N, C-alpha and C positions, 0 to 999 in steps of 0.2 A: 451515769455520767462522768466524763472526765472533767480534768482541770488541764490549763494550757498555762505555762509560765513563758513569759517574753524576757530574755536576759539583754539588758540594755548596758552601755559599757560607762556608766558611772560607777561610784562603789561600791564593789562586791561585798554582800552581808559577810559579816561574820558570827551574827548572833544564830541560833539555832531555828527560831521559828521560818524565817526566811529560807533557809536551809532545807529544813522540813518539806516546805512548799516545792522546792524545787525537786528534792528526793522523791516525793509522793506524785508529782506530775503525769499526767498521760501523754502530754505532747511538750517539749522545748523547743522553742525558737529564738535564735541569736540574732542579735542586730549587728550585722558587719563585723568589726573587730572583736566585738563582744563574745565572739567565738574563743578567741585567743585567751580571754579571762576566764571564760567558763570552763575550758579545759585544764587551766591550771589549776583548778579548784575542785574538779571532776572527781578525782581519787579520794580527796578528803570527804567527800558528801556521799558518794556511791560505793566506795573501795575499790573501783574499777573506773574506766572510760565510759561513759553512756554519750553515744553520739547523740547530739541534738536531731529533731525532725526535719530542721529547715534552718538555714543561715540567709538572711534577707537584708537587702541595704543597696546604695549604690556602688558598693565594692572598692570606697575611695581611701580605707585604709586598713584594710585585711591584707595580711602580707601575702606574698604569692605563692610561699610553700604550702599555706592554708587553702588557698583558692583551689589548689592544684589537688590536694588529698582530700578535701570534701566538697569536689566539684559536682558531685551527683546531688546534694543536697540545697546547693547554693541558687538561690534566686535573685538574679540582678535586676534592680529596679532603680533605673537612674534617674527617676522624677525627683527634681529639685524642689517642687511645692509642698512635699511632705517629707517629715524626718523618718527615720528608721524604725522608730517605736511605732509611727501611724501605719508603716507599712507592714510591720509585724501584727498589729493587732488586725487590720484587714485582712490579711491572711488567714490569720485564726478564725475570723468570722466567718468567712466564704468558704474555707475548705474543710474545716474539723467541725463537723455539724453536731458531733457528741458532747461539745463542751459546755460546761455549765459554769466553770469560774476560769477568769483570766487574772492570772496575777504577772504583775510587772515588777521585775527585779532589777536592782541598778539604775533606776531612773534618775536617783539624786545624786548629789557629790561632784566633785573635781570642777565642775564649772558651773557656778550660779545660773546662768541663761539657759543651761540646759536643764537645770533643776525646774526652773519656774516655767520653762516650755512645756517639758514632758508631763509635769501635774498639771498644768492646765489644760492639756490636751485630753485629760481624762473628762472634763466637760464638753468638749467637743465631740466624743465619742457618744457621750448622753445624748446630746442633741441629733445626733447624725444618726444615730440607731435607735430602736425602740426596744432597749436591751431589756426590759422587764417583760415585754410581750415575747421577747426570744429566750427567755429563762436564763439568761446570761448576767452573772455578777463581775464586775470588774473592778480592782483596786491596783494600787501601787503601794509594794510592801518594803520598808527598808529597816535597818537596824534599831533606829528611834521612833518608830510610829508606822502608821497607814493612812493612806489617802483615797478617798472615791468621792465620785460626784453623785449629787441628787437632782432630782428635777421637779419635785413636789413635795406637799407635806409629808414627813416622815418620822417615825419614831426610832431614836437611835437607842439600842439596847448596850449602852457605853460602860456603865457601873460608875457609882459614885466614886468622886475624886478622880476621875480621868479628865484629861485634858483635851479640850475641843475646841478646833478655831473653824471659822467659817468664812469663805471666800467667794465672792460673786462678783462677776464682770456688769450685772444689771442694776443700774442704780434707780431703776424705778420699782425694784423690788423690796418688798418688806416681809421680814421673817420674825414673826411672833414665836417666842421660845418659853416653855417651860422647862424645869429640870436642869437650868444652867443657873451658876452663880450669878450672872450678870445678863439681865433680860436683854435679848437684842431687837424688840419691837421698835425701836427709836433709831436702830442703826440706818443710815443712808450708805450704799455700798458703793461710794465714790474713790476709794482706794483699796487696796489690798489688805491693810492692817485692821481695817475698822471692827472686824467680829474676831479678831483672833486671841488666843491667850485666854480662853474662857475655861471654866471649870465646871464639871457636872456635879450638880448638888443631891441628884436623886440617881439611882439605878438605870432609871429609862429618861432620856431627854426628848421631849416632842418640839419640833420645827414646823411651824404652819406658814406656809408661802401665800403670799396675797394672790399671785398669779403662778401659773406654771411657768419656770423658768429654769435657770441651771445655777449651782453653787457645788464648790468644792469642801469636803469635810476633810480635816487632818486630826487625828487622834493619837496621843501617845501609846 
């Protein structure tokens, strides 16, 4: 099985781990003008140019010369009800059937609303697709952490001392925790900050959902 990397046009990573994910990816998909950013860093990562497998978006910000040079891999999707990250995610799921991991790079930074929107969409993908049964793991990786969605009770093999934040839009959800410094069983998820900035007190943290729902996990 292969991994796919989706390159968004936020902050391009400087640290080795997200660059390693790009280097090892079976497929690389750029979101619109993220193609230009990706190509600027391509030689530093690969030692040469590696053409992405697809460039997708409404093409409202990609320069004309790039649109011409890479016309054979450009997918123009003018839908304004979804953002380019979502277009790229759906492309990977529908077209690249041998993918077991999707790493989203460059989803954070530059604009706060893009960061919030892109990370929250991980929960939408988990709600829209049964990713577990499809055997696909999806995360957003950036220089200072990783984010991923969960939909039910889970054990996080995070390592003692790691910072763990939980965000959910479901204020009817209760998440009982063990292995975290501050228990979350009494948290009402009526604002984004309510279960953030926790710390793992054990190597494995368990989060027990009161019912199947969605939540976003962020770890450093």
